[in-house]
N, C-alpha and C positions, 0 to 999 in steps of 0.2 A: 252830254251827247244827245239828248234828246231835242236840243236846239239846232236850228238851222246854223252851222259854223259861220258860213259866210256872211249871214246877214247880222249875226252878233259882232263879228268884227267890224264891218263895215259902221254899223252903229255906234261902236265904243269910238271909233276913230272919228265919226261926226262931231261926237260929243267933246272928244281932245280939242279937235279945231276951232270948235264953238266958244270953249270956255278959257283955254290957255293962249294966252298971248303968243304971236309966232317967235317973239324974241327969246322965250323961254323954252319953246320947241327946239329950237337952234341949238340951246346948248346942250339937252338931253341927247343920250343915244336913241334910237330909233325904235319904236316899238316894233316887237318882235311877235308877241303872242297875248293872249287873253284866257286867264283859267274861268274855266265853267263846270258845273255839276260836280261840285265838291261832297264827297262823301266822309265823314269823320273829321278828324284834324288835319289840315294842310295848310304848311308854312311857307312863305316864299320871300323874295327880295334879295337884294345884294350880298355878298357872302358875310358882310360886316353888320349887315341890317335886315335880317331875316325876322318877319313878324307874321302875325296869323293873316292866312289868305282869306279870300272872298271871291266869290261870283263876280267875274266882270273884272279883277282885278290885272292891270296891264303888266308886262313883263317886257323887259328890255334887254339888251346885250349884256352877259355874264350874269344875269338872273338865276339864282337858284329855286327850285320848288322842292318841298321837302315833305312826304306825306308818313305819317304815323301809323302804327298797327290798326287794323282793320278801316283804313281810309282810303281815299283815292281821289281823284281829280282829272278831267279833261283839259289840255291844252289846245286853243285852236291858234295855229300861227297864221302868220300875215299873208301867207303864200296859198292858204288854204288847206294845208295839212293839218292834220289832227293827232293828237297824242293823249292815251289814255294811261296814266302812271298808278300803278296797284299800290299796295299797301308796304309800308317800310322801306320807300323808295326815295331817291334823291339824285337830282338832275341839275346841269347847268345848260340853259340854252344861250345860242350865241356867244359860245365859248371862243376864246381868243384863238385865230387862226395859225397854224404852223406856217413856216417860210414855203413849205412844198403844197400847202393847201389853201394858197391864199386866194384860189380860184373858186373855193365851193361856195355853195349858197349861204348855208351857214353850218355851226358845227354843236355838235350837242355831246356833252359828256355824262354818261352814266357812272355815277359815283358807287351806288349800290341799288339791289332791287331789281324791278322787273317794269318793262311797259310795252303797250301794243301802240303800234303806228301806223297811219294810213298817211302815205308821202306822196304829194301830186308832183306830175311832171312839171319841170323846169328848165331854162337854160343851162343850169349848171347844178350837178349832184350837190347831195346833203351828205355831210360827213359826221359820224358818231364814234366816239372812243369808249370802250368798255373794257377794262381788264386785260390791257396789253392787246387787243384788237382794234382795227380800225375798218369801220364800214364804210362805203360810198355806193349810193344808189339815187335813183329818181323813179318817180310812179311806182311805189311798192309799198305792201301790207306786209307786215312782219310782226314777231313777237321776240322780245331781247330781254336777257335776265344775266346779271351778274350775280355769281356766287363765289364762295371761297373755294369750292370744287371744280371751277370753271365757268365759262360763259355758255347760255343757251341762244342759239337764233333759230327761230322756226319761219320758214317763208309762206305766206298764203297767196301773195302775187307779187309778179315783178322778178328782177334779179339784182342781186345784192353782190357786191364786190367786196372779199373780206381780205386783210391782211394781218400777219402776226411778224414776228422777228425771225422768222424762218421759212414763210411760204407763203402762197397767197392761192385763193378760189374763188369761183364764181359759183352762187348758189342760186336755184332758181324755185318757183311754186312747187310746193310739196316737199322740197328738202328741207334739212336741219344739220347746224352743227350743236352737238351736245358734249357738255363737260369739255369745251376747249380752252387753251392755254395760250400764250405769248410764244411758247416753246414747241405747240404740236406741229406735226406735218399736215398742215388742213385737207388736204386730199384725201387723206387716208381716213378722215373723221365725218366723211357726209355721209347721211344715211336718210331715210324717207320718213316723214313724219306719219305715224302710224294711224291717228284719229282726226276727225273733222267734226264742225258743227254743221248741221244740215236744215235749211229753213224750207219747210212745206206749206203751201197755201192749202188751206181747207175750205175757202171760200169759192166757190166753184167760177161765178162770175160776178167780178167787181165793177159796179155802176155808181156814178154820184147820185144824190138823193137831193133836191133841191130845196124840199121841205123839211127835212131831217138827216140826221148822221145815217150814214152807213155803217156796218159793222164788218170788219176784217179779222178773220180768224187764220192763225197760223199754228203750226206744230213745229217745234224745234227740238232738236234730238242730236245726240253724238253718236255718230257710226264710224266704222272702220272706213279707211281711205280706200275707195275703189269697190264698195260693197254697200249694200243697205243695211249690213246687220248690228243692231244695234250694242251700244257699249255703256255699262252701267256705269255713270260717272254724274255725281251730283255737284252744283255748285251756283252761285250767283250770274245772272246773264245780265248783259247790258246790250240792249237793242235799240238802234238809231236809224233814223232817216234823213232825207235831204228833203222831204216834205213838209211844209209848215201846219197844214192841217189834219195831222194825223196825231190823234191822242195815244200816246205808249204809256203803258203801267209803268208807275215809279219802281215796284219790285216784280222780278220775273226771277224764277229759280227753277235750275233742272231737279227733277225729283230723282230718286235712289236708282230708277230705271235709266236715267239720263234723257227725260224727256221733259218738255214744258209746252203747255199750251198757252197760247195768247190771244187774247180779244182785244182788237184796238177800234175806235170812232173815226172815221174818215168823214171829212167835210169837204166840199167843191173848193176849187182854188179863188182865191178872190177875183171879182168881174173886172179888175184893172190888171190882171196878171197876164201877160201876153207871153210868158215865157215857159209856161207849163206844157209839156210836151207829152201828157196823157200816160207816163210813167212814173212809179216810185220806186225809190231805190232804199233797199235796207240792208244793213249791216247787223251781225249778232257776234260778240265774243263772249268769254267767260270772263268776268269782271273781278278776277282774282290773281294773285301771285301763285305760282306753280303749275299751270297748263301750258306747259310749253311744247308738249306732245299733242296739241289740239289746233287744228287750225280754224281761222275764225270763218263765218260763212256770210255770203250776200245773195240778195234776190232781188231781180228787177220785175215790177208789176205793172202791166198795161191795164189801164183803165177805160171802160167805156164811158165816153162822156157824150152824152146825147144833146 
């Protein structure tokens, strides 16, 4: 996630087009995504040919991604969406669409485990199948977990339509469904997510320095939703940005008080970059299974660029 996803996908697609003959590409299914930022042991491939994954590995229709214990990986989708799978998770991307959902952008099946997803806006919704539930959405950020005791969905941004065998509901930012099954009456299961991550900027003024890197300091903490009251919750963090000249530490952890201080090195954009709009976007999540009661955090930072 520390890589700029769009650049990674563009580069990989360029390599494919350069090295692989067009007639071979025509026979294969379209490229849907790329694996990145692997932690631990992750396997991927078609259901009958799953092998050890690696950063930059291409994912096509109906490919599976499987993480083992204490492992994880990021999937950059070809529409710009981003999925972070946690440990002991398995999913299929580009799964076969049903007759009633032929119009969806693509379909994902969560077989087990948990992931966080940042899905971008598109002409059609995305569909996810998990434990007897159907999720349809666009332009949304959420965590989804499939457990034997039921499914958990917690929404940080956007609106998600959820269906099961007996009911349907729309849940929006700050809401969750907790331990729900295919036979629950969903409108009665909606509650509020109690906790959230918060990113605070501790550097008063951010300015590019042409001769050396600037230092950007952050405080990331767990708080109660609607207040600034600290929640004691430790765990590994994953911090990402859309800016390519920001050096993010490889390991960031919340301490026992639920706080983490982070220092990053910031360099000016390339002289040929005409798209930089003097702002940097940051996202923070807890990079581990079991944090469905915690909303992710985001922060937009304006940069003084003399």
